[in-house]
N, C-alpha and C positions, 0 to 999 in steps of 0.2 A: 814813839807816837808819830813823829813827823815822817818816818819812812812808810807807816801805814797809810797816812794821808796821800803821800805821793803815789803809792801803789794803787789806792782807790781812784785817784784822779786819773792815773794812766789807764786803768782798766775801763773807766767810764768813757774816757776819750776814744780809746780803741773801739769799744762797743758802738759808739755814736758814728764813727767813721766807717765802720764796716757794714752798717745797715743798708745803704744804697746798693752795695755790691750783691746782696742777696736777691734783689729784684731784677737784676740784668740777666738776660738769657743770651747764651752763645748763639752766633749765626749758624743756621742750618742744624740746629739741635732738634732731634725729634721731640714732639710734644708727648708728655706722659699720657698714657691711656687712662682715661676716666673710669671706664668700666671693662678692664681687661679681665678675662676669664681665669679662674684658678685652675690648677692642674687636675682637680676633680670635676671637670666640666661634663655637662650633658650635651650630646650631640644628636641632632635628628638626621636620619638617613632614609633611604627608600631603595626599592628594587623589586626583583622577582624572586620568590622562593624557589630554590633549587632542591633543598633537602632539609628535613628537620628530624632531629634524633633526640627524642625526650629522655632516653636512658642516659646518653652522654651529655645531655643538656647543651646541644649545639644547634645552631640555625645557619644554614648556608644560603646567602643571598648574593646573586650575581658573582658567583665563584669565590666569595670571600666568607670565611667561617667566623661566626660570632658565638660567644658563650652566652647562655641564658642565665639570668640572675638567679642565685640560689634561693632568694627570698620570694620568688614567684614572679611571673610575667603577666601583666594585665593585657588582655587581648580585646580589642573593640572591633565588632564586625561592621559591615557597611551601613547598618541602621543605627550605628553608635551604641549598640547594646553590648554587654560583656559577653565574651565567648571564651573558648579554651583553646590551648595549643593544638589540640587534636583536630580542630577545624581547619588548620593551615595545611594546605596541600601544595606540592610542587606546581608552579605555574601561577600561584596567586600573587598579585602585585600588592605590596605593603609599604607602609611607612613605619619606621620604628625608631625608638629612642635608645641610645646607648649611654652608659654612664661608667666612669672609671673610679667611682667612689667605693672602692673595696681594698682589701688588704694587699692583693697582688697587683693593684693598679692596672687591672686587665679590663678592656672594654666588655661590658656585659649588657645584653638586651633587657630593659626593664619594662617596656611598654611597646605594643604593636597595634597598628590600625590597618585593617584590610581595606584596600582601595578598591579592588575588583576581586570578587569571590572566584574560587576555583570552579569552573564549569567543564565537566568532561565533554569531550567531543562526541556529538551524536551523528556525525556524518559517517556513512559507510565508505570504506575505501574501495575504489573500482580496480579491477584487474584487467 
């Protein structure tokens, strides 16, 4: 019984002495990120559409290819109304959201906003 009392006293003393050490920070230690993003984060991007292939579900923006989300992509036109992927043409300036929340952990486009609509050139070329 006496050894149990000694053990309890020693553990209580050790616990009391080690408390202040938990509140001390090492010099030059980086502060923990309060709102660090998880690996399945959403990223907003932008650029000019170069190509769109609805059969292969790919979108090429500024020479970089992105996969389109298999669950469907929400497209907003310049008046903030819903639109379809077929309205995107090469030369359209867009903002888009990619997400890695899928099994392959591959960036997929989930939402697109048209910044400037595609307007075909109406000027005749001079020879």
